[in-house]
Backbone as a ProteinNet text record, in pm:
[ID]
protein_1_A
[PRIMARY]
MPVPERPERHIGDEQFHDAKVIWDYHQMGQEARPCSAAIGLGSHDLGVATTAADLFRAGLFPVVVFSGGNSPTTRARFPRGEAVHYREHALSLGVPDEAVLVEPRAANTGQNITFSREVLANAGVEVESLLLISKPYMERRSYATCRKLWPEVDVVCASEPLELDDYIKSIGDEKLVIDMLVGDLQRVIEYPRLGFAVEQDVPGEVYDAYERLLRAGFDSRLIGS
[TERTIARY]
17808.9	17688.9	17686.1	17573.1	17568.9	17577.5	17641.3	17650.9	17518	17457.7	17330.2	17342.9	17241.3	17242.2	17224.4	17311	17299.9	17191.9	17102	16999.3	17061.7	16997	17046.5	17037	17142.6	17143.7	17135.8	17066.5	17054.6	17121.4	17194.8	17271.9	17419	17504.7	17647.3	17695.7	17815.1	17872.8	17891.4	17927.9	17949	17819.1	17710.5	17581.6	17536.2	17559.5	17522.6	17606	17733.8	17819.7	17767.7	17728.6	17674.1	17545.8	17460.7	17336.7	17368.1	17468.9	17506.6	17560.8	17635.8	17685.7	17568.1	17465.9	17349.2	17267.7	17250.6	17180.2	17242.7	17374.4	17443.9	17426.7	17429.2	17413.6	17274.8	17173.5	17036	17014.3	17092.3	17074.5	17159.3	17097.4	17161.2	17263.2	17251.8	17346.1	17330.5	17210.5	17185.5	17146.7	17187.7	17148.8	17011.5	16920.2	16786.8	16795.4	16724.8	16726.1	16585.6	16557.8	16423.1	16379.8	16255.8	16199.9	16058	16008.9	15874.9	15767.4	15790.3	15691.3	15762.9	15690.9	15743.1	15640.6	15689.9	15603.8	15649.6	15556.4	15582.3	15533.1	15625	15591.4	15535.3	15414.7	15346.3	15415.7	15404.3	15464.1	15413.1	15478.6	15445.5	15507.5	15593	15681.4	15628.1	15573	15519.3	15629	15754.4	15865.9	15872.5	15814.9	15809	15730.4	15615.8	15533.1	15600.3	15667.5	15740.4	15849	15923.3	16029.8	15972.8	15860.8	15796.1	15758.3	15705.6	15669	15792.4	15900.6	16024.9	16076.6	16075.6	16128.7	16036	15905.4	15813.1	15839.8	15855.7	15881.6	16015.2	16106.4	16235.3	16224.4	16105.6	16081.8	16130.5	16140.1	16197.2	16096.5	15968.1	15866.6	15734.8	15650	15522.8	15408.2	15422.6	15313.1	15371.1	15304.9	15346.9	15227.7	15253.7	15154.3	15191	15100.5	15118.1	15048.4	15122.8	15075.1	15076.9	14965.6	14962.7	14825.7	14786.7	14662.2	14693	14678.2	14708.1	14778.9	14850.5	14911	14888.3	14915.3	14897.6	14977.9	15091.2	15175.7	15134.6	15043.1	15004.8	14857.1	14777.9	14632.5	14593.5	14657.1	14622.4	14671.3	14790.2	14848.9	14779.9	14744.8	14683.7	14553.8	14448.1	14325.6	14257.7	14280.3	14218.6	14309.7	14419.6	14514	14636.3	14750.1	14877.1	14874.7	14828.5	14831.7	14744.6	14629.8	14538.1	14601	14662.1	14726.5	14849.3	14924.7	15037.5	14989.6	14882.6	14829	14791.1	14718.6	14675.3	14795.8	14898.3	15018	15086.9	15099.1	15163.6	15084.5	14951.8	14869.4	14889.1	14903.1	14923	15057.6	15150.1	15282.1	15290.4	15175.8	15171.9	15174.9	15175	15169.1	15026.8	15007.9	14871.6	14800.8	14670.1	14590	14608.5	14621.9	14632.7	14765.1	14860.6	14991	14997.8	14887.1	14888.1	14787.7	14835.1	14749.3	14757.3	14650.3	14644.4	14620.4	14700.8	14684.4	14661.2	14536.4	14505.1	14499.8	14550.7	14530.6	14656.6	14772.4	14895.5	14923.5	14966.1	14999	15144.7	15221.5	15364.8	15434.5	15566.6	15642.4	15616.6	15603.9	15573.2	15441.8	15341.7	15212.6	15222.8	15304.1	15327.2	15370.1	15465.7	15517.5	15414.8	15358.5	15266.5	15140	15078.8	14953.9	14976.4	15088.4	15118.1	15143.5	15206	15227.6	15093.9	14997	14863.1	14797	14810.4	14750.1	14809.7	14940	15005.1	14960.4	14951.6	14906.9	14764.3	14677.9	14537.6	14523.9	14620.2	14618.4	14685.2	14734.1	14798.1	14938.5	15004.4	15140.9	15239.8	15320.1	15422.9	15548	15591.2	15699.6	15824.4	15925.3	16056.7	16153.3	16133.4	16217.2	16127.5	16170.8	16085.3	16166.6	16115.7	16177.2	16102.6	16168.8	16110.1	16144.7	16041.8	16063.5	16018.5	16108.8	16081.2	16139.5	16121.4	16194.8	16344	16429.8	16574.1	16630.4	16585.5	16644.9	16576.9	16485.1	16413.9	16452.8	16548.1	16584.5	16628.8	16721.6	16778.9	16674	16589.9	16487.8	16386.7	16347.4	16253.6	16315.2	16443.6	16514.7	16517.6	16556.4	16566.5	16430.5	16325.3	16189.9	16146.6	16170.2	16130.1	16207.4	16335.7	16414.9	16360.8	16303.5	16244.7	16111	16025.9	15888.4	15867.7	15959	15945.1	16083.3	16143.8	16286.2	16317	16218.3	16246	16250.8	16211.4	16211.2	16344.3	16388.3	16510.4	16474.7	16529.3	16488.9	16591.3	16541.7	16623.9	16558.3	16638.4	16584.9	16613.6	16519.4	16536.1	16465.7	16510.3	16447.6	16481.2	16416.5	16443	16589.5	16661.4	16805.2	16830.2	16830.4	16850.2	16965.9	17038.6	17136.1	17063.5	17127.8	17064.1	17021.8	17108.2	17071.8	16942.2	16931.1	16812.7	16689.3	16707	16592	16542.3	16633.7	16594.7	16517.4	16566.6	16497.8	16357.8	16342.2	16210.8	16111.1	16159.6	16071.6	16049.1	16153.8	16139.3	16156.7	16206.7	16224.4	16349.7	16458.8	16589.1	16589.9	16539	16540.2	16453.1	16337.1	16248.7	16317.4	16384.8	16452.8	16557.9	16638.2	16742.6	16680	16571.4	16498.9	16454.6	16409	16362.5	16479.1	16592.9	16711.6	16750.4	16750.1	16786.5	16682.3	16555	16449.4	16454.6	16482.8	16491	16611.9	16722.2	16839.2	16812.3	16741.4	16704.7	16625.3	16537.3	16457.5	16543.3	16638.8	16731.6	16805.8	16842.3	16916.8	16826.9	16708.1	16624	16527.4	16481.8	16375.9	16415.5	16542.3	16575	16544.5	16575	16550.2	16400.8	16321.8	16176.7	16109.7	16188.7	16136	16077	16102.6	16042.1	16129.5	16258.2	16351.2	16474.6	16550.3	16678.6	16782.6	16887	16990.2	17075.9	17113.9	17203	17327.6	17442.1	17565.2	17562.5	17589.4	17596	17741	17810	17950.7	17966.5	18083.8	18109.1	18087.5	18128.4	18113.1	17965.8	17883.6	17739.5	17679.1	17717.3	17663.3	17709.1	17831.9	17882.3	17806.1	17780.2	17703.3	17562.4	17503.6	17370.3	17369.5	17469.2	17476.2	17492.7	17575.8	17595.6	17468.2	17396.3	17272.4	17164.8	17160.9	17067.5	17097	17223.1	17260.3	17227.8	17229	17199.1	17049	16966.6	16821.6	16744.9	16804.8	16732.9	16659.8	16552	16491.9	16338.7	16278.5	16131.5	16069.6	16150.8	16096.2	16145.5	16185.7	16226.1	16104.5	16126.8	16018.2	15950.1	15817.9	15742.4	15731	15794.5	15787.9	15653.6
-882.2	-807	-677.7	-646.9	-526.8	-400.9	-296.9	-168.1	-95.3	-43.2	27.5	146.7	165.4	276.2	407.7	504.3	634.8	714.8	780.8	860.3	966.6	990.3	1093.2	1229.8	1310	1443.1	1549.1	1656.8	1769.5	1893.1	1876.2	1985.9	1946.5	2046.1	2019.3	1952	1896.4	1827.9	1922.4	2048.6	2143.3	2170.9	2187.8	2211.4	2087.5	1970.2	1849.3	1836.6	1868.7	1863.1	1959	2081.2	2176.1	2121.6	2061.1	2003.1	1889.9	1809.5	1698.6	1750.6	1860.4	1920.4	1960.7	2021.3	2064.2	1943	1844.4	1720.3	1654.7	1642.5	1580.5	1662.8	1794.2	1881.4	1865.5	1853.3	1843.8	1718.3	1614.4	1490	1494	1461.2	1476.1	1366.9	1253.6	1144.5	1076.1	1085	1021.6	875.4	793.4	652.8	636.5	577.1	554.7	462.8	499.3	419.5	418.1	326.9	319.2	450.7	490.4	615	590.7	685.3	673.8	673.5	750.3	763.9	818	817.4	873.6	968.2	1063	1149.5	1137.5	1104.1	1103.4	1233.8	1316	1451.1	1447.2	1499.4	1496.1	1576.2	1528.5	1594.1	1521.3	1547.9	1477	1338	1305.6	1188.9	1072.4	970.2	853.9	769.8	796	726.4	748.9	859.3	883.4	772.1	736.8	630.9	494.4	471.7	346.5	330.9	438.4	435.5	416.3	481.4	463.6	317.4	253.1	112.2	25.9	54.2	-21.6	-7.3	115	139.9	84.7	84.9	22.2	-127.1	-190.3	-334.4	-366.2	-270.9	-290.3	-269.4	-234.1	-220.3	-89.3	17.2	141.6	234.1	207.5	288.4	210.8	238.9	167.4	236.4	366.2	440.3	550.8	575.4	682.3	772.7	902.4	999.2	1040.6	1020	1076.9	1212.1	1314.1	1450.8	1522.5	1586.1	1667.6	1671.6	1791.4	1808.4	1807.4	1922.9	1935	2066.1	2068.6	2190.7	2191.3	2302.8	2303.6	2195.1	2154.1	2053.7	1910.2	1889.8	1752.2	1722.4	1824.4	1803.5	1701.7	1708.7	1614.4	1473.9	1463.3	1332.5	1265	1343.6	1290.3	1364.9	1340.5	1420.7	1410.3	1302.3	1289.5	1342.1	1400	1455.6	1367.6	1430.8	1359.4	1252.8	1289.5	1196.1	1073.6	1094.6	983.4	885.4	937.8	850.4	781.1	852	788.8	672.1	695	589	466.8	489	377.3	300.2	373.4	308.2	225.7	281.8	208.6	82.7	93.5	-24.2	-131.5	-89.8	-186.3	-257.2	-195.2	-254.5	-331	-349.1	-435	-366.3	-233.5	-164.6	-178	-222.5	-241.1	-108.4	-112	9.8	77.3	0	57.5	129.7	110.9	177.7	308.4	345.9	463.8	566.8	688.6	803.4	899	974.8	1065.5	1207.8	1298.7	1442.4	1505.7	1542	1578	1727.2	1812.7	1956.6	2033.1	1983.6	2062.5	2106.5	2232.8	2289	2330.9	2311.3	2342.3	2259.6	2266.9	2180.3	2214.1	2342.4	2380.3	2320.9	2323.6	2263.6	2112	2051.4	1906.5	1869.8	1944.8	1915.2	1947.8	2068	2114	2029.4	2007.3	1931.7	1783.9	1728.6	1588.1	1571	1668.6	1664.3	1657.4	1734.6	1732	1595.6	1538.7	1407.6	1301	1303.2	1205.4	1223.3	1347.7	1373.4	1325.2	1351.7	1309.1	1157	1090	943.1	882.5	966.6	918.1	865.3	906.7	860.5	956.8	905.5	987.5	985.7	1103.6	1113.7	1172.6	1089.2	1136.1	1148.6	1062.5	1065.3	1051.9	1112.1	1122.1	1095.9	1005.9	979.1	1060.3	1158.5	1240.2	1178.5	1142.6	1079.1	1177.5	1210	1313.7	1272.9	1361.7	1347.5	1359.6	1299.7	1302.9	1443.6	1536.9	1670.2	1761.7	1705.7	1786.9	1752	1661.1	1619.4	1737.6	1817.3	1923.6	2028.2	2065.3	2165.5	2111.6	1984.1	1928.2	1922.5	1884.9	1880.1	2019.1	2120.2	2255.6	2308	2271.4	2313.1	2246.4	2116.2	2043.1	2090.8	2119.1	2168.4	2302.8	2381.2	2509.9	2491.3	2404.7	2393.9	2289.5	2193	2085.1	2056.4	2153.9	2144.4	2036.1	1993.7	1896.6	1752.5	1729.2	1592.7	1562.8	1438.5	1393.8	1356.9	1430.2	1415.9	1336.4	1238.7	1162.6	1173.3	1196.2	1213.1	1090.7	1061	949.1	983.3	920.7	937.5	816.2	808.6	698.3	702.4	590.2	590.1	591.2	710.5	725.4	820.2	793.5	889.4	993.9	1107.4	1215.7	1171	1098.2	1048.1	967.6	879.8	793.9	875.2	976.3	1059	1137.5	1193.2	1264.6	1171.7	1049.5	953.1	922.7	912.2	880.3	994.2	1118.1	1233.8	1262	1241.3	1257	1398.4	1487.7	1627.7	1681.3	1683.2	1720.1	1862.4	1956.6	2096.5	2115.2	2052.7	2067.5	2018.5	1904.5	1851.9	1950.4	2004.7	2098.9	2227.6	2273.4	2388.9	2363.1	2240.9	2208.3	2204.1	2151.7	2151.9	2294.4	2381.5	2521.6	2589.4	2564.5	2625.9	2582.7	2455.4	2409.7	2469.8	2485.7	2547.1	2693.6	2763.4	2901.3	2905.8	2810.2	2807	2774.7	2684	2655.4	2782.7	2863.9	2986.5	3094.6	3112.5	3227.2	3204.3	3080.9	3058.4	3089.8	3070.4	3104.2	3249.4	3343.8	3484.4	3516.7	3431.8	3449.6	3378.6	3305.5	3236.7	3100.3	3045.2	2917.7	2797.6	2818.4	2706.5	2752.2	2654.7	2688.4	2703.7	2776.3	2802.1	2678.6	2658.8	2550.8	2610.3	2555	2599.8	2559.9	2655.6	2628.7	2645.7	2535.4	2546	2631.3	2691	2778.6	2712.1	2585.8	2518.8	2497.8	2478.9	2462.9	2596.4	2702.7	2834.1	2875.6	2847.1	2881.3	2805.3	2676.2	2596.2	2653.8	2694.3	2756.1	2883.2	2968.9	3094.3	3067.6	2969.7	2939.6	2888.1	2801.4	2747	2854.4	2945.6	3058.4	3140.9	3170.8	3250.3	3176.7	3043	2962.5	2946.5	3001.1	3000.2	2888.4	2821.3	2715.6	2778.5	2848.8	2937.7	2930.9	2829	2828.3	2793.7	2741.1	2701.4	2792.3	2913.4	3007.2	3057.6	3109.5	3167.8	3276.3	3267.9	3368.9	3343	3236.3	3207.7	3147.3
9499.4	9533.3	9450.7	9381.8	9298.9	9383.6	9327.8	9396.6	9380.5	9491.7	9480	9385.9	9304.5	9209.7	9283	9254.2	9316.5	9244.9	9319.6	9253.2	9162.8	9049.7	8958.7	9025.9	9013	9072	8963.9	8997.2	8905.5	8963.3	9072.5	9130.1	9127	9144.8	9142.2	9269.3	9260.8	9376.6	9494.7	9469.4	9578.5	9653.5	9579.2	9644.4	9720.2	9662.9	9735.7	9862.9	9854.3	9973.4	10080.4	10041.3	10138.2	10201.5	10119.3	10172.2	10270.7	10239.6	10327.9	10461.5	10458.9	10582.8	10672.4	10613	10690.8	10736	10648.1	10682.6	10804.8	10804.3	10917.6	11044.9	11032.1	11150	11211.7	11128.2	11179	11264	11242	11317	11444.2	11555.6	11685.7	11714.7	11646.2	11668.8	11803.2	11859.4	11989.3	11970.5	12063.7	12059.1	12123	12049.5	12104.1	12224.8	12330.1	12453.1	12512.3	12605.1	12661.7	12726.3	12697.8	12749.7	12802.4	12879.9	12937.3	12829.2	12722.7	12615	12492	12379.5	12255.1	12195.3	12118.5	12037.7	11893.2	11804.6	11661.4	11602.8	11555.5	11510.7	11369.4	11354	11226.2	11117.8	10995.1	10878.6	10755	10641.2	10517.4	10512.5	10609.5	10601.3	10685	10616.6	10686.7	10750.7	10714.1	10777.5	10927.2	10975.4	11120.1	11189	11131.6	11190.5	11175.7	11064.7	11045.5	11151.3	11174.3	11274.3	11413.6	11441.9	11572.2	11593.8	11491.3	11503.4	11527.8	11456.8	11475.9	11619.4	11670.7	11804.7	11912.8	11885.9	11981.3	11989.8	11873.5	11872.7	11939.1	11939.3	12007	12157.6	12205.1	12348.7	12408.5	12327.3	12376.8	12443.8	12431.1	12499.7	12501.1	12601.9	12610.8	12537.8	12508.9	12446.1	12359.4	12246	12155.7	12127.7	12125.4	12080.6	11938.9	11845.3	11711.7	11710.8	11673.7	11686.6	11553.1	11518.3	11397.4	11333.4	11293.3	11219.3	11070.5	11007.8	10865.9	10838.6	10728.2	10677.7	10527.4	10461.3	10315.4	10244.8	10303.4	10237.5	10269.1	10364.8	10400.4	10379.1	10349.2	10342.3	10235.9	10120.5	10013.6	10046.6	10105.3	10135.8	10253.6	10355.8	10477.4	10506.8	10429.1	10441	10576.7	10650.6	10783.3	10894	10855	10951.3	10966.6	10991	10999	11107.5	11227.2	11340	11314.5	11252.3	11225.6	11126.5	11021.1	10922	10982	11064.6	11133.2	11217.3	11293.7	11379.9	11295.5	11186.5	11102.2	11047.5	11009.3	10956	11064.6	11184	11293.8	11329.7	11332.4	11362.1	11255.4	11129.1	11020.4	11033.2	11108.4	11129.7	11261.2	11326.7	11444	11578.2	11581.5	11709.9	11763.7	11887.6	11939.6	11963.1	11946.3	11958.9	12094.2	12200.3	12334.4	12357.1	12266.7	12280.5	12203.5	12136.6	12049.7	12098.7	12119.2	12148.5	12030.2	12008.9	11894.5	11942.8	11892.4	11917.4	11781	11745.4	11607.7	11576.1	11668.2	11647.2	11611.1	11648.1	11637.8	11494.5	11482.7	11352.2	11341.9	11448.5	11444.8	11551.9	11555.5	11645.9	11792	11823.8	11960.8	12007.8	11920.6	11956	11963.3	11876.3	11887.4	12029.3	12083.2	12216.5	12323.8	12318.4	12422.8	12428.2	12313.2	12310.8	12344.2	12298.8	12330.3	12479.8	12540	12685.3	12758	12710.6	12770.6	12751.4	12631.7	12603.5	12695.8	12712.4	12799.8	12945.5	12990.4	13127.9	13147.5	13051	13062	13060.1	12995.6	12991.8	13114.6	13205	13327.1	13307.6	13198.7	13171.6	13238.2	13328.7	13392.1	13304.5	13265	13167.1	13233.4	13245.6	13290.6	13173.4	13072.7	12952.6	12830.7	12721.2	12603.4	12477.9	12393.8	12264.5	12159.1	12100.7	11994.8	11859.8	11783.1	11652.8	11545.2	11454.8	11355.1	11220.6	11123	10998	11028.2	10945.1	10976.1	10993.5	10909.2	10916.5	11019.3	11097.8	11196	11339.2	11356.6	11491.9	11578	11527.1	11610.5	11647.4	11551.4	11583.4	11683.6	11667.6	11765.6	11904.1	11910.1	12038.1	12103.1	12025.1	12079.1	12124.6	12052.4	12089.6	12219	12228.9	12348.9	12471.3	12456.6	12570.1	12620.3	12530.9	12569.7	12640.2	12584.9	12632.1	12740.6	12750.8	12848.9	12906.4	12972.8	13009.5	13111.1	13188.1	13293.7	13244	13117.8	13066.8	12997.5	13006.1	12938.5	12794.9	12697.9	12558.2	12479.1	12402.6	12309.6	12171.8	12067.7	11932.4	11846.2	11758.2	11665.5	11534.5	11427.2	11296.6	11210.9	11096.3	11004.3	10961.1	10970.5	10938.9	10788.4	10730.8	10586.9	10560	10451.4	10401.9	10317	10294.6	10219.6	10080.8	10009.6	9876.3	9881.1	9981.7	9992.8	10028.5	10112.3	10149.1	10028.1	9951.7	9830.3	9737.1	9723.3	9636.4	9688.4	9820.9	9878.1	9858.4	9858.9	9840.6	9692.8	9612.1	9468.6	9417.1	9502.7	9461.4	9529.2	9455.1	9510.1	9564.6	9486.2	9531.7	9654.8	9657.5	9773.4	9899.7	9893	10011.7	10060.5	9969.4	10011.3	10063.9	10001.2	10054.9	10198.1	10227.4	10362.3	10461.1	10417.3	10503.6	10540.9	10442.1	10463.9	10553.4	10527	10607.6	10752.9	10777.4	10916.6	10986.4	10913.2	10974.9	11009.1	10921	10954.7	11085.4	11105.1	11227.6	11350.3	11333.7	11443.6	11483.9	11385.4	11411.5	11471.1	11415.1	11449.2	11565	11584.8	11683.6	11828	11869.5	12008.3	12045.3	11957.6	11990.6	11988	11923.5	11922.2	12039.9	12118.4	12234.5	12206.7	12087.8	12049.2	12081.5	12105	12119.2	12196.2	12247.6	12309.2	12198.8	12228.2	12128.7	12105.6	11980.6	11942.2	11876.8	11908.4	11844.1	11696.6	11609.2	11465.6	11421.5	11392.5	11350	11224.8	11209.8	11095.7	10962.3	10947.7	10818.2	10784.5	10887	10864.5	10821.2	10889.8	10855.2	10715.3	10680.9	10547.5	10438.6	10463.6	10367.7	10350.3	10459.8	10460.2	10375.3	10395	10319.2	10169.2	10134.6	9992.9	9928.7	9998.3	9942.3	9932.1	10028.3	10017	9892.1	9870.3	9752.7	9623.4	9630.3	9510.8	9487.7	9577.3	9554.8	9622.1	9719.7	9791.6	9910.5	9880.1	9980.1	9990.3	9930.1	9929.9	10064.3	10160	10289.5	10403.3	10371	10473.8	10549.7	10669.5	10748.5	10665.7	10657.7	10584.3	10434.7	10386.6	10241.4	10203.9
[MASK]
+++++++++++++++++++++++++++++++++++++++++++++++++++++++++++++++++++++++++++++++++++++++++++++++++++++++++++++++++++++++++++++++++++++++++++++++++++++++++++++++++++++++++++++++++++++++++++++++++++++++++++++++++++++++++++++++++

């Protein structure tokens, strides 16, 4: 069997290792299990909708809310809004229309959770457990946000099962991916004191990797950038 070709890298091994440390930290490592409902968090990544379709077909939830309007980074890719394009993609993969709800206004993760909660309540869905489906490197931040805004629900996180090399290849921009990893980690660190999320323990090796990548200029996705 041929060995899969490794994507060409334009960064050093040390920087890639630091990025991998942060990538692994962002993923919660939870086993997907049956839940009352799911939320697919809008972004540039259509893999969220693909994963939602896979997990629906596996019988892990009866209804999913795709949540998200537009941002400067998604407007060109999803002109009708993230949630609408996610829904269309999930339907094309066999998810029935009656299993999909759309929340088309959210502009950030907090709104994804808050507005989706309203959509589920209005649809008469009683939620005791929730499967949060996100980009791979956004699991921890989505979890921390949901624990802050919807503390009584049992939260399970899931994302497309990709290694960092494969994710970089799917996006096609190595620096952008690492910038996003660094930016999400900054939010995990800073958002609790701003009241947006619960605090998460950040191991020393993760924080050290973050500091090194910041010094190396992987900073385009920091808060306020």
